[in-house]
C-alpha positions in Angstrom: 1.5 -24.2 -11.9 -0.9 -21.5 -11.5 -0.5 -18.2 -9.8 -3.2 -16.0 -8.1 -2.8 -12.6 -6.2 -4.7 -12.3 -3.2 -5.3 -8.8 -1.7 -5.4 -8.0 1.9 -7.0 -4.8 2.9 -6.2 -3.1 6.4 -9.5 -1.4 7.7 -8.2 -0.4 10.8 -6.7 3.3 11.6 -3.2 1.1 12.9 -0.5 -0.5 11.4 -1.0 -4.4 11.5 1.4 -7.2 10.9 0.3 -10.2 9.1 1.3 -13.8 8.6 -0.2 -16.3 6.0 0.3 -20.0 6.4 -0.8 -23.0 4.3 -1.7 -27.0 5.1 1.4 -27.8 2.3 4.4 -25.4 1.4 5.2 -28.2 -1.1 2.1 -27.0 -2.6 2.0 -23.7 -2.2 4.4 -20.9 -2.4 3.4 -17.9 -0.9 5.3 -14.4 -1.9 5.8 -12.2 1.2 4.1 -14.5 4.0 4.8 -12.2 6.7 4.8 -8.4 6.0 3.4 -5.4 7.5 0.2 -3.2 6.3 -0.2 0.8 6.8 -3.5 1.8 8.2 -6.0 1.9 5.5 -3.9 0.3 2.7 -4.1 -2.7 1.0 -1.2 -5.2 -0.2 -1.5 -7.7 -3.0 -0.2 -11.3 -2.1 1.4 -13.7 -4.9 0.2 -17.6 -4.3 1.8 -20.2 -6.8 -0.1 -23.8 -6.8 2.7 -25.9 -7.6 1.3 -29.4 -7.9 2.8 -32.2 -10.6 1.0 -34.2 -12.8 1.2 -37.0 -10.2 -0.7 -34.6 -7.2 -3.9 -36.1 -6.4 -6.6 -33.1 -6.1 -7.5 -32.7 -2.5 -10.2 -30.1 -0.8 -8.2 -30.3 2.3 -6.2 -27.7 1.9 -6.6 -23.7 3.5 -4.4 -20.7 4.2 -4.8 -19.1 7.6 -4.2 -15.5 7.5 -3.5 -13.5 11.0 -3.3 -10.1 12.1 -1.7 -8.0 15.3 -1.1 -4.6 15.9 2.2 -3.9 14.4 4.2 -1.0 16.9 6.0 2.2 15.1 9.3 1.3 13.8 9.3 -2.4 14.1 9.7 -5.2 11.2 7.1 -8.2 10.5 9.0 -10.8 11.9 10.5 -8.9 15.4 6.3 -8.1 15.8 5.4 -11.7 15.4 8.6 -13.4 17.4 7.7 -11.2 20.2 4.2 -11.7 20.0 2.6 -14.6 22.2 -1.1 -15.8 22.5 -3.8 -16.0 19.6 -3.7 -13.4 16.7 -6.2 -10.3 17.0 -7.7 -11.1 13.4 -7.6 -14.2 11.6 -9.3 -15.6 8.2 -9.5 -18.8 7.1 -9.8 -19.3 3.2 -10.4 -22.7 1.3 -8.3 -23.3 -1.7 
């Protein structure tokens, strides 16, 4: 089991909601996969790789980080539940 920390930074002047998805929930555990980031702030995300000795190395895995604007007074879950269409920003990270 290995754990790393990923830093997300909001470089905008508006609050953003983010969502992180991965190719295998069995291999990767993401702490805070959905949350809010205040304007010009950063947040730390802990990612744990939970491979067993029998797990074959596979270079197909990646994580997608998606961002959308978050109105004042909302929760991260409510923003994503009401959002339709593509995310405003996205980044794919190969692991």
